[in-house]
N, C-alpha and C positions, 0 to 999 in steps of 0.2 A: 591269313586274316579271315575271321568269321564275321559274316554279315547278319545283322538282326533284321528279320522281315517285319515291316510295320504293317499294321492293319490298314486297309484301304480307307480313304476318306469317305464319309457318308455324303451322299448327294440328296438334296431335298427338292421336291417338285415345286414348280412355279405356283401351283395351287396352294400348297402349304405356306410358301413365302407370303403370298398375298393375304391369306387368312391371318397369319401371325401379324403382319404389318397393319391390317385392318383393326385387329384387337388392340394393338399398341396405340393406335390413333384415338381410341375411345377415351372419353374424359375420365380421369382418375386411374387409368391403367398404367402400370409401370412395366418397363421393358423386362425387368428381371422376373416379375411374376408371370408375365405372358410366356417368356422363354421357358421358365421352370414348368409351367403347365403343359408345354409341348415337348419337354425333355430336351431342350436346346440350351446352349450356352448363351448368356445374355450378350456377350461380346459379338457373337455371330449375328444375333438379331440387330444389334446396333450397326454392324457392318452392312446388313441388308437395308436398314433405314437410310444410312448415308448414301448408299448406292442408288436408292430409289429417289432421293431428293437431289442427287448430283453434288452433294457436299464432299469435298476431298477428305480422304482419310488422314489420320495423323502422320502415318509413315510417308505418304506421298508428299504431304506438306513439308515435312522435315528434310526430305532428300531432294526436293526440287531445286535445281540450280539453273537460273535463267541467264546468268552471266551478265546481268544488268548492274549498273552502278547504283548504289543505294546511298543517298546523302544522309549523314547523321548529324544531329545538332549536338554541339559540344558546349559544355558550360565553362564559363571563364572562372578560373580559380583566383583567389586572392593572392597577394604577394607570396612568392616562394618562401618556404620555411628555411630556417637556418639549419645546417647540418648538425648543429649542437642542440637540436630541439626535437622532441617527439611531439607530433601534433595529431590529436584524435578529434574527429568531428562526428558528433552523434545527432541523428535527426529522428524526430518522432512527430509525425503530423506536420504542423506549421512551425514547430519549435526546433531550433538548431542550437547545439551546445558545442563550443570549441574548447578543447583542453590543450594547453601547451605545457610540456614537461621537459626538464633538462635531460639530455641524453645520459649524463652521468648517473641519474637516478632511474635508469631503465628497469631495474629489478623492483624498485618500489612502485613504479608506474604499473608494471605487470601485476603486482600483488593487489594494488588498488583497483585495477580494472577487473580482476578476477572476483574480488569481493563485491564490486558494484554490479556485476552481471549475474550474481547469484539470485 
């Protein structure tokens, strides 16, 4: 098996980091433009900003498992539908539309829904 040698990661001085973060804090400055001006990746600069403010990164927030119980609120559904019925509930803002279709007409229901979603 042949191994591919990767280039070593670049390291940046604390002085450069503080200079970049100071420029990002200026009014009207965008992280992307500051990063580009210094030849850096914008994601790296965002990572530096999060580290300086103590904000958790996305990856640490997604993989954190505290093992604590999390209570979820469940909504009460109306009466159960009949097994002989297709029920579709569409919501848009405060408007809710319920459609009941006989199971025997499943193909027609699928065609209607396809047309409606176009």
